[in-house]
N, C-alpha and C positions, 0 to 999 in steps of 0.2 A: 757864751755862744747862744744864739737865739734859736727857737723851735720853728717848725714848718708853718707857712702862712696858710691857715685853714680857710680863710675868707676869700682867697684869690683862686679862681679856677682857670688854669692855663689851657685846659683841653676843651675844645669846642667840637661836640659830636652832633651834627645837624639832624640825623635820623631819629634822635632821641627827644627832640623837642615835641611839644604837645601837638602842634599842627601836623607834623609828618607822621606821628604815630596814629593820629586819627585818620589821616588819609590812607595809610596802609590798611587799617582796620576796615574802613568803608569800602575800599577796593575789594578786599577779601569777601566781605559780606555780600557785595553786589555779585561777585562771581559765583558764590554759593547759591544765591537766590536764582541765578540764571541757569544753573545746572539742570538739565532736563532728564537725565538718566544717571544711573549709578556709575557708569563708566566715566562720564564727564565729571561727576562729583569726585571720583577718585583722582582725576587729573588736577582738579581744583585743590583738593586736599594737599597734594604734593607741592603745588605752586605757592599756596598761601599758609600752610601749616607744617610743611616739611622742614627738614634741617637746613635747607638752602633758601627758605622763604624770606621775604623782607623782614617780617617780625622776628624770625629766629635770628637773623643776622644782627638786627638792632639789639636784641637781647644780649648778644655777645659784646656789644660796645659798652654796656653798662660798667664793665670792669675798668674802663678807661677814665671814668669819672672819679672826682674826689669823693671821699666818703660822704660828705654832707649832701652831695647831689644824687647819689645812687638811689636813695629811698624813693624820691619822687619819680625818677625815671623808671625804676623797677615797677612801681605801682601802675604807671601809665602803660608800659609794655605788657605787664601781666594781665591787666584788665582787658587790653585789646586782644591778646591771645585767647583769654577765656571766652570772650564774646565770639571769636571766630570758631573755637572748638564747640561751643554750644550751638552755634548756627549750623555747623557741619553735622552734629549729631541729630538735630531736629530735621534737617533736610534729608539726611540718610534715612531716617524713619519714614518720612513722607514718600521718598522715592521707592523704598522697599514695598510699602503698601501699594503704590501704583504699579510696580512691577508684578506683584502677586495678582492683582486684579486683571492686568493685561494678560498674564499667563493663563489665568482661568478662562479668559475669553478665547485666546488664540489656540490653546492646547486642550480645549474641552472635548470630551467624548460624549456623543449623543447616544445614550443607552437605549433610546427608543428605536434605533435603527434595527433592521432585521438581523438576527444573530446567526442565521443559518445560510448566509450568502455563499460560504465555501461549499463547493460541490461535494456531496457525500460519495463515498465509495459504494461498491456493490459486490455482492458475492457472485462468483463466476457461474454462469448457467450450467457449465459442464459439471462443476462441483455439486450443484443442486440436483442435476440429473443423476449423478452417482447415488446421491442419498435417496432420491425417490425410488430408483430401481432397487436399492438395498431394502428399502421399507416394504416394497411389494413382496419380496421373497422372505424377508423376516416374518411378515404377517402370515406366510404359508408354513412357517416352521423351519425355514432354511437358515444356514449360517453364512455370514460374510467372511470370506477368506482373503488373505493378502499374501504377497510374496515379493522377493527382491526384483528390481528392474534389471540389474546385471545378473544373468542367470547362467547356470551350468549348461554346457552344450547337451549333456546327457538328458537333463530334465526338459530342455526346450525341444529336443528332437528325438533322441533314441528311445526314451521312455514312451513317446507318443507315436511310435511305429514309423518314424521318418528315418529311413536308412541313410547310410553315409553318402550314397549317390543320389539322394532325392534332390530335385532342382531347387527346393526352398532353402537348401543349405548353402547355396552359392552366394557370392557377394552381391548378386543382383537383388536379393531380397533381405539379406541379413547384415546387420552391423556386428562385425567381429571385433573383439578387443585384443590388444597386444599385451604381453607376448602370446603368440598363437598356442604355445604349449600349455597355457592355462585353461584352454577350451572354455572360454567365457564369451557370452554374446549379450547384446541388448535384446531382451526377450521379444520375439516376433508375435506372440500372442499371450494371453493370460492362461493358456492351457497348462504351463508348468505349475501354476498354483493348484490346479486340479491334481496333477501328479503328486505334489507335496501333500495334498489332503489325503490321497489314498495311502501314501507311505506313512503318514502319522496318525491316521484315524482308523477306527475299526467300523466296518459297515454295520448298520446303514449310514450312508453319507449323503447329505444334502447341503451343498455349498454353492454360493454364487461369488464370483470374483471380478469386480469392476477394477479397471486400472489402465495405466499408460502402456503402450506397446510401440515398437519401433521397426520400421522397414525402410529400405532405401528407395522410397518413392519420390517422384518429383513433387515440388510444392506448388500447387495450383488451386483452383477453385473447388476441386473435388478430391484432392489427394494431399497428404502430408507425411513427411518421414516420421512424425510423432503423432499418434492419435490415441483414441480411447476405445476399449472394448469391455464388454461384460460377457463372461462365460459362466455357464451353470453346469453342475455335475450332480447326478443322482445315481447312487449305487445302493441297491437293495434287492431283496428276493422278489422275483416275478415281475420286474420292471419291463414294460413293452413300449412300442412306439405310440400306443394309445395314451399312455401317461405323458409322454413327451408332447403330443399334440394338445392335450388338455392344458398342460403347463404353459405352453406358448400362446394358446388362445387367451388364457387369463392374463398373461404378461402383455399381450397386444391390447386387450381392452383397457388395462390399467394405464397404458401409455397414450392410447389414441381414442379412447371413448368406447362406450357400449356398442356392441354389434360388430366390432372389428375382429375379424377372424384371420386365420393363417391357412396356407396350403403348402404341401410339400411337393418338390420336384426332385426326382432322382439325381444324385450327384455322387462325387467321390471325395472323401477325406481319409487320409491314412489312419487317423485315430478313431474313426467310427465305421461301423459296417452292420447294416446298411446306412448310407448317408443321404442327406437331402438338403436342397436349398430351401430356405423358408421365405415364402412370399407373404406379404401383408396386403389384406384387402384395402384398396384405396380409401383413405379416410376423407377424401374430398368428394368424389362422386359415388362412393360406396359400391363401385362396380356395376352401377345400374345403367341400362340402355334407355334412351339414347344419350344421356348425359356423359357416359363414358367416352363416347366418340370425340367429345370436345374437351375432355379433361386434360389440362396441361401437366398435372402432377403425375399421373400414371401413363400419359401419352396414349390413351385409348385402350390400354391393356386391362384396366380394372384391378390390377395387382401391382405391388411394388416390391422389388427384391429387398429383403431385410437382413438375412444372415444365413448361417449354416447350422446343421444339427445332425444327429444320428444316434444309433445305439453304440455304446462304447465297445471298441474292438477288443475281443478276448486277449489279444496280445498285449494291449495296453494294461489290462487288468493284471495279467500275469507279471509284467515288468514292474508293476507297482505293488506287488505282493497281495493281490486280491484273488481269492479262489473263484475262477470263472465258471466252475461247475455249480457253485452255490449262488453266485450273485450275478446279476446283469445290471445294466444301467444305461442312462442316456446323457448326452452332453449337447450343448448348444452355444453359439457365440454370435453376438450382434455388436455393431458399432454404436457406441454411445453418441459420438459426434453425428453420425448419420441419423440416429433416432431424434436427436435434437433438431437437426435440419428439417426432418419430416414434420416434427411436431409443431415447429414455430416458423416454418417457411424461410429458413436461412438459406440464401442463395449461394453464398461464398464461404467455404470452409475456413478460409484465412481470417475471416472476421473473428473467429473464436480464439485465435492465437496472437492477435496484434496487441492485446493489452489495452484497448481503448475502452474506458469506462462507459462511454456513450453506447457501446454495444451491450454491456452487461446490465445497465440501469433499467431498461424497459422490462426486463424479465421479473423485476421486483424481488421480493423475499422468498417467493415460492414458485415452483413450476407446476 
């Protein structure tokens, strides 16, 4: 029996001849050179170097050749595939460099541009006014006292000589909380802080209490259901209305400038006796004629209503545990919002509560 005929090749595989392998290689190299970005190159890689590429399919046909023909075909296909892979790697490196350079141009950040283009915030002028008022009285040796906004009915009314039938206790002025049997209100003035001070301190007492208060007022250019007050309390031996007048004159000068004084007009408050309305000498015309006749701020009066004051009612002292035979005192209260409006010519109270930073920014860092 004879052996196999090793010189005769019955299998003809056209893709494996030298001309076809060279054509497939050249086509792949041309496609690689024509790729203009990494995404296109990725597609070229799949078409000319992937598992279904012409060279990959030709490589599979090598097995159909007789042993003596496989070596030459394998070399041709291998060299072609190596050339394609080298071209792919080289073009990949080139396109990556180009992509980085393009990214640096397109995504660059100009660090020379202004860094503070974002609008800055601003402290609220009412907050700064609180602090300025506190500084005035601390410099005189007073203390700043605080209390809760939701207050006991007794401290907000009874301790201050406002009886159960007093008009201020009706729903027309006061926000009452529920349930009613808890007897809690949103404080209508900062006077409860004064009552707490007398209950927890031993005379002499010198406290000032700025803070938010609440009343059922309409919301308009001059009224708000939430506003800000500052109240002061002095309890000591031998305190008179003269001490009150001197204190308020100093307070007025600190707020509105040298030479601004106050005057008292008789009035009534349940927690002081005698009581007075405090008028502020007009800080625009200074109450001088004939300028006062044309002054739009005081409307020709020469004085501007500022707040209330008086000698602490002995009943209030007794209710808060202070011996009214040994001690006397005075109390006063002014609107912080109103003071700010006077001081800076704010025409509409609502501007203070709208939260627009354009209102706060012009006041700067200090009032």
